[in-house]
TIBA-457609 format. One record per residue: y, x, z of N, C-alpha, C in turn; residue in three letters. Coordinates in steps of 0.001 Angstrom, whole numbers, plus 500000, padded with zeros to 6 digits. Layout:
! residues N
+--------+--------+--------+--------+--------+--------+--------+--------+--------+------+
|     ny |     nx |     nz |    cay |    cax |    caz |     cy |     cx |     cz | rest |
+--------+--------+--------+--------+--------+--------+--------+--------+--------+------+
|      Y |      X |      Z |      Y |      X |      Z |      Y |      X |      Z |  Ala |
...
+--------+--------+--------+--------+--------+--------+--------+--------+--------+------+
//
This chain:
! residues 123
+--------+--------+--------+--------+--------+--------+--------+--------+--------+------+
|     ny |     nx |     nz |    cay |    cax |    caz |     cy |     cx |     cz | rest |
+--------+--------+--------+--------+--------+--------+--------+--------+--------+------+
| 579914 | 417075 | 557689 | 578456 | 417922 | 557555 | 579044 | 419609 | 557502 |  Met |
| 578565 | 420058 | 558696 | 578277 | 421721 | 558088 | 577613 | 421911 | 557754 |  Thr |
| 577479 | 423271 | 556682 | 576572 | 424118 | 556440 | 576390 | 425491 | 556865 |  Arg |
| 575382 | 426598 | 556750 | 575005 | 427007 | 557309 | 574431 | 428114 | 557141 |  Thr |
| 575605 | 429075 | 556720 | 574917 | 430203 | 555049 | 574105 | 431331 | 555709 |  Thr |
| 573839 | 432050 | 554905 | 572770 | 433266 | 555391 | 573408 | 433768 | 555327 |  Lys |
| 574089 | 435208 | 556483 | 575093 | 436345 | 556335 | 574908 | 437492 | 555429 |  Pro |
| 575723 | 437930 | 554724 | 575062 | 438910 | 554010 | 575139 | 440148 | 554418 |  Glu |
| 573991 | 441133 | 554095 | 573637 | 442476 | 555218 | 574715 | 443369 | 554433 |  Pro |
| 574951 | 443637 | 556155 | 576674 | 444585 | 556099 | 575729 | 446148 | 556886 |  Thr |
| 576118 | 447195 | 556122 | 576126 | 448807 | 556491 | 577634 | 449192 | 556811 |  Val |
| 577892 | 449695 | 558262 | 579190 | 450253 | 558919 | 578498 | 451572 | 558965 |  Tyr |
| 579138 | 452496 | 558305 | 579155 | 453848 | 558424 | 580091 | 454996 | 559809 |  Thr |
| 579968 | 455489 | 560624 | 580948 | 456067 | 561957 | 579766 | 457279 | 561686 |  Ile |
| 581589 | 458031 | 561112 | 581533 | 459014 | 561289 | 581621 | 459995 | 562349 |  Asp |
| 580675 | 460672 | 563189 | 581277 | 461023 | 564861 | 581772 | 462557 | 564764 |  Ala |
| 582250 | 463135 | 563632 | 582965 | 464888 | 563282 | 583798 | 464672 | 564552 |  Thr |
| 583967 | 465668 | 566098 | 584691 | 465803 | 566402 | 585128 | 464487 | 567484 |  Asp |
| 583987 | 463715 | 567672 | 584545 | 462634 | 568658 | 583805 | 462408 | 569552 |  Arg |
| 583829 | 461979 | 570900 | 582910 | 461976 | 572086 | 582253 | 460996 | 572199 |  Thr |
| 580824 | 461372 | 572611 | 580044 | 460330 | 572401 | 580213 | 458891 | 572847 |  Leu |
| 581014 | 458562 | 573863 | 581276 | 457469 | 574352 | 582059 | 456680 | 573454 |  Gly |
| 582918 | 456870 | 572387 | 583254 | 456608 | 571498 | 582952 | 455848 | 570437 |  Arg |
| 581872 | 456965 | 570154 | 581239 | 456686 | 569149 | 580243 | 455408 | 569492 |  Val |
| 579571 | 456134 | 570528 | 578811 | 454427 | 570948 | 579098 | 453312 | 571052 |  Ala |
| 580376 | 453391 | 571889 | 581026 | 451580 | 572033 | 581661 | 451480 | 570631 |  Ser |
| 581946 | 452281 | 569697 | 582109 | 451408 | 568595 | 580651 | 450925 | 567618 |  Glu |
| 579931 | 451855 | 567609 | 577907 | 451459 | 567502 | 577769 | 450139 | 567794 |  Ala |
| 577993 | 449984 | 569824 | 577477 | 448788 | 570086 | 578482 | 447554 | 569625 |  Ala |
| 579565 | 448083 | 569245 | 580710 | 446683 | 569136 | 580100 | 445988 | 568063 |  His |
| 579689 | 446578 | 566834 | 579120 | 446351 | 565682 | 578089 | 446157 | 565713 |  Ala |
| 576744 | 446077 | 566424 | 575553 | 446166 | 566018 | 575434 | 444484 | 567062 |  Leu |
| 576030 | 444156 | 567852 | 576431 | 442881 | 568329 | 576738 | 442043 | 567430 |  Leu |
| 577347 | 442293 | 566222 | 578047 | 441292 | 565801 | 579210 | 441356 | 565875 |  Gly |
| 580247 | 441821 | 566875 | 581145 | 441163 | 567252 | 582215 | 441527 | 566236 |  Lys |
| 581886 | 442118 | 564677 | 583006 | 442341 | 563765 | 583036 | 441415 | 562447 |  Arg |
| 581834 | 440033 | 562869 | 581656 | 439813 | 561743 | 581890 | 438075 | 562178 |  Ser |
| 581762 | 437357 | 560998 | 583057 | 436418 | 561250 | 582041 | 435302 | 561375 |  Val |
| 580698 | 435854 | 561218 | 579536 | 434806 | 561786 | 579169 | 434991 | 563096 |  Gln |
| 579649 | 435612 | 563996 | 579301 | 436130 | 565403 | 578695 | 435021 | 565947 |  Phe |
| 577303 | 435608 | 566614 | 576892 | 434522 | 567462 | 576234 | 434839 | 568497 |  Ala |
| 576335 | 434739 | 569916 | 575584 | 435443 | 571170 | 573914 | 435291 | 570851 |  Lys |
| 573239 | 433899 | 570212 | 572316 | 433983 | 570306 | 571589 | 434408 | 568981 |  Asn |
| 572685 | 435222 | 568296 | 571604 | 435502 | 566827 | 571636 | 437209 | 566575 |  Met |
| 570824 | 437753 | 566094 | 571317 | 439021 | 565712 | 571326 | 438666 | 564515 |  Thr |
| 572269 | 439103 | 563738 | 572888 | 439364 | 562459 | 572575 | 440012 | 561388 |  Leu |
| 572160 | 440446 | 560425 | 571704 | 441455 | 559877 | 573146 | 442877 | 559175 |  Pro |
| 573033 | 443183 | 560326 | 574203 | 444737 | 560667 | 573251 | 445679 | 560580 |  Ile |
| 573206 | 446731 | 559603 | 572797 | 448488 | 559908 | 574210 | 449273 | 560374 |  Thr |
| 574191 | 449575 | 561610 | 574983 | 450983 | 561637 | 574415 | 452293 | 561622 |  Val |
| 575100 | 453083 | 560930 | 574822 | 454672 | 560427 | 575347 | 455085 | 561147 |  Val |
| 575278 | 456215 | 562128 | 576177 | 456969 | 562437 | 575577 | 458666 | 561710 |  Ile |
| 576818 | 459678 | 561274 | 576683 | 460236 | 560671 | 577413 | 461463 | 561378 |  Glu |
| 576525 | 462820 | 561292 | 577193 | 463958 | 561801 | 577444 | 464483 | 563194 |  Asn |
| 575990 | 463346 | 564028 | 576362 | 463516 | 565159 | 575938 | 464811 | 565744 |  Ala |
| 575261 | 465786 | 565314 | 575110 | 466952 | 565861 | 576768 | 467439 | 566134 |  Ser |
| 577690 | 466950 | 565194 | 578951 | 467315 | 565055 | 579737 | 466726 | 566312 |  Lys |
| 579329 | 465997 | 567276 | 579908 | 465731 | 568365 | 580504 | 466728 | 569111 |  Leu |
| 581571 | 465869 | 569980 | 582292 | 466827 | 571061 | 582001 | 466195 | 572022 |  His |
| 580839 | 467420 | 572638 | 580907 | 467833 | 573982 | 580517 | 468839 | 575085 |  Leu |
| 581713 | 468626 | 575777 | 581570 | 469244 | 576494 | 580643 | 470230 | 576929 |  Pro |
| 580434 | 471606 | 577689 | 579779 | 472062 | 578446 | 579466 | 471164 | 579906 |  Glu |
| 580325 | 471303 | 580049 | 580423 | 470370 | 581733 | 579364 | 469110 | 581866 |  Arg |
| 579758 | 468158 | 580219 | 578928 | 467046 | 580306 | 577505 | 467171 | 580388 |  Arg |
| 577207 | 468113 | 579210 | 575815 | 468490 | 578856 | 575134 | 468936 | 580026 |  Thr |
| 575942 | 469512 | 580902 | 574849 | 470037 | 581872 | 575000 | 469140 | 582894 |  Lys |
| 576076 | 468459 | 582920 | 576072 | 468040 | 584677 | 575872 | 465934 | 584030 |  Gly |
| 575596 | 465688 | 582896 | 574658 | 464347 | 582823 | 573236 | 464005 | 582933 |  Lys |
| 572518 | 463755 | 583698 | 571630 | 463262 | 584206 | 570970 | 462060 | 583646 |  Val |
| 570217 | 461544 | 582831 | 569391 | 461088 | 582989 | 568074 | 460642 | 583594 |  Tyr |
| 567847 | 459453 | 584541 | 566806 | 458852 | 584907 | 566148 | 458122 | 584945 |  Thr |
| 564814 | 458272 | 585349 | 563851 | 456834 | 585159 | 562884 | 456599 | 586179 |  His |
| 562561 | 455780 | 586453 | 561238 | 455159 | 586989 | 559777 | 455264 | 586812 |  Tyr |
| 558788 | 455390 | 586926 | 557671 | 454795 | 586240 | 556588 | 454489 | 586752 |  Thr |
| 557317 | 454063 | 588007 | 556363 | 453132 | 588342 | 555514 | 453422 | 589873 |  Gly |
| 555273 | 454723 | 590079 | 553947 | 455193 | 590416 | 555104 | 455770 | 591742 |  Tyr |
| 554612 | 455922 | 593040 | 555160 | 456510 | 593893 | 555375 | 458357 | 593555 |  Pro |
| 556639 | 458457 | 594144 | 557138 | 459834 | 593438 | 557111 | 459623 | 592217 |  Ala |
| 557295 | 458944 | 591362 | 557543 | 459067 | 590113 | 559031 | 458667 | 589873 |  Gly |
| 560138 | 459015 | 590629 | 561234 | 459377 | 589962 | 561369 | 460902 | 588552 |  Leu |
| 561957 | 460178 | 587750 | 561636 | 461438 | 586913 | 563583 | 461318 | 586398 |  Arg |
| 563891 | 462689 | 586131 | 565216 | 463372 | 585639 | 565452 | 464344 | 584454 |  Glu |
| 566298 | 464101 | 583985 | 565939 | 464673 | 583112 | 567579 | 465496 | 582373 |  Ile |
| 568324 | 466342 | 582384 | 569519 | 467149 | 581760 | 569600 | 466570 | 580367 |  Arg |
| 571123 | 466177 | 580039 | 571419 | 465960 | 578915 | 571326 | 466800 | 577769 |  Met |
| 571444 | 469109 | 578517 | 571107 | 469974 | 577535 | 569834 | 469907 | 577206 |  Asp |
| 568963 | 469827 | 578374 | 567326 | 469802 | 577981 | 566740 | 468298 | 577256 |  Val |
| 567600 | 467434 | 577012 | 566793 | 466133 | 576592 | 567381 | 466617 | 574617 |  Met |
| 568959 | 467257 | 574656 | 568797 | 467332 | 573369 | 567802 | 468388 | 572884 |  Ile |
| 567773 | 469516 | 573894 | 566789 | 470708 | 573109 | 565388 | 470160 | 572509 |  Asp |
| 565029 | 469417 | 573891 | 563785 | 468971 | 573510 | 563719 | 467382 | 572784 |  Lys |
| 564534 | 466939 | 572639 | 564321 | 465490 | 571406 | 565152 | 465415 | 570115 |  Lys |
| 566645 | 466510 | 570312 | 567563 | 466230 | 569688 | 569032 | 465769 | 569810 |  Gly |
| 569482 | 465744 | 569287 | 571416 | 464986 | 569633 | 570801 | 463342 | 569465 |  Ile |
| 569916 | 463120 | 568239 | 569907 | 461887 | 567926 | 569412 | 460441 | 569159 |  Ala |
| 568618 | 461332 | 569783 | 567856 | 460537 | 571175 | 569076 | 459850 | 572186 |  Asp |
| 569682 | 461073 | 572328 | 571177 | 461037 | 573006 | 571985 | 460420 | 572701 |  Val |
| 572521 | 459781 | 571536 | 573067 | 458777 | 570896 | 572598 | 457805 | 570926 |  Val |
| 570940 | 457430 | 570571 | 570806 | 456090 | 571067 | 570401 | 455401 | 572448 |  Lys |
| 570346 | 456298 | 573004 | 569920 | 456073 | 574527 | 571315 | 455603 | 574730 |  Lys |
| 572612 | 456260 | 574407 | 573902 | 456188 | 575127 | 574262 | 454282 | 574686 |  Thr |
| 574335 | 454190 | 573296 | 574029 | 452971 | 572665 | 573203 | 451925 | 573253 |  Val |
| 572034 | 452155 | 573589 | 571134 | 450945 | 574426 | 571320 | 451003 | 574984 |  Asp |
| 572251 | 451455 | 576127 | 573130 | 451517 | 577621 | 574449 | 449976 | 577399 |  Gly |
| 574794 | 450096 | 576668 | 575688 | 449679 | 575990 | 575353 | 448003 | 575374 |  Met |
| 574522 | 447949 | 575199 | 573924 | 446343 | 574487 | 573210 | 445509 | 575544 |  Ile |
| 573292 | 444167 | 575479 | 572951 | 443413 | 576819 | 571599 | 443770 | 576760 |  Pro |
| 571243 | 443327 | 578283 | 569493 | 443280 | 578576 | 568906 | 442384 | 578049 |  Arg |
| 568280 | 441658 | 576705 | 568209 | 440521 | 576656 | 566895 | 440829 | 575643 |  Asn |
| 566485 | 439568 | 574918 | 565251 | 439934 | 573737 | 565759 | 440214 | 572770 |  Lys |
| 567340 | 439941 | 572267 | 567610 | 440591 | 571152 | 568149 | 442256 | 570778 |  Leu |
| 567932 | 443075 | 572396 | 568378 | 443728 | 572523 | 567412 | 444600 | 571094 |  Arg |
| 565922 | 444840 | 571293 | 565258 | 445485 | 570653 | 565614 | 445110 | 568926 |  Thr |
| 565819 | 443915 | 568382 | 565749 | 443776 | 567070 | 567144 | 444378 | 566532 |  Pro |
| 568320 | 444623 | 567459 | 569323 | 444869 | 567534 | 569314 | 446924 | 567544 |  Arg |
| 568721 | 446858 | 568398 | 568887 | 448820 | 568047 | 568135 | 449082 | 567041 |  Met |
| 567225 | 448138 | 566451 | 566531 | 448639 | 564952 | 567217 | 448356 | 563720 |  Lys |
| 568350 | 448591 | 564347 | 569403 | 448345 | 563193 | 570184 | 449505 | 562937 |  Asn |
| 570008 | 450359 | 564298 | 570759 | 451998 | 564499 | 570221 | 452659 | 563953 |  Leu |
| 571090 | 453276 | 562924 | 570404 | 455082 | 562504 | 571465 | 456169 | 562537 |  Ile |
| 570644 | 456939 | 563498 | 571482 | 457876 | 564105 | 571607 | 459869 | 562809 |  Val |
| 571762 | 459748 | 562039 | 571877 | 461086 | 561530 | 572561 | 462444 | 561670 |  Asn |
| 571652 | 463286 | 562110 | 572041 | 464481 | 562613 | 572837 | 465148 | 561473 |  Ala |
+--------+--------+--------+--------+--------+--------+--------+--------+--------+------+
//
């Protein structure tokens, strides 16, 4: 007889000081998916919270912030919207850039929203 136990809540802390955005986001996405846990299951969201600290101290070269462009389509004619990374950092802060990057690394399914709710970014 197999017995299922409820996994214990886990908190992973990632220090972003002098690290690149992609490496920090990749590590956070890996932890949010639960791949570090023994109870990993593709069809479950585990009680894992990921805290990214010192996001404002990320290593972001000027070439990256000026060159990276985020696009989205509103659904209306001529509704393609573009915003550069440096403008997004000025308007919304570095936390939104980090969340958007991690969000892009998580599979697009029904578990994406509950997993992203477990991401905390401290600037």
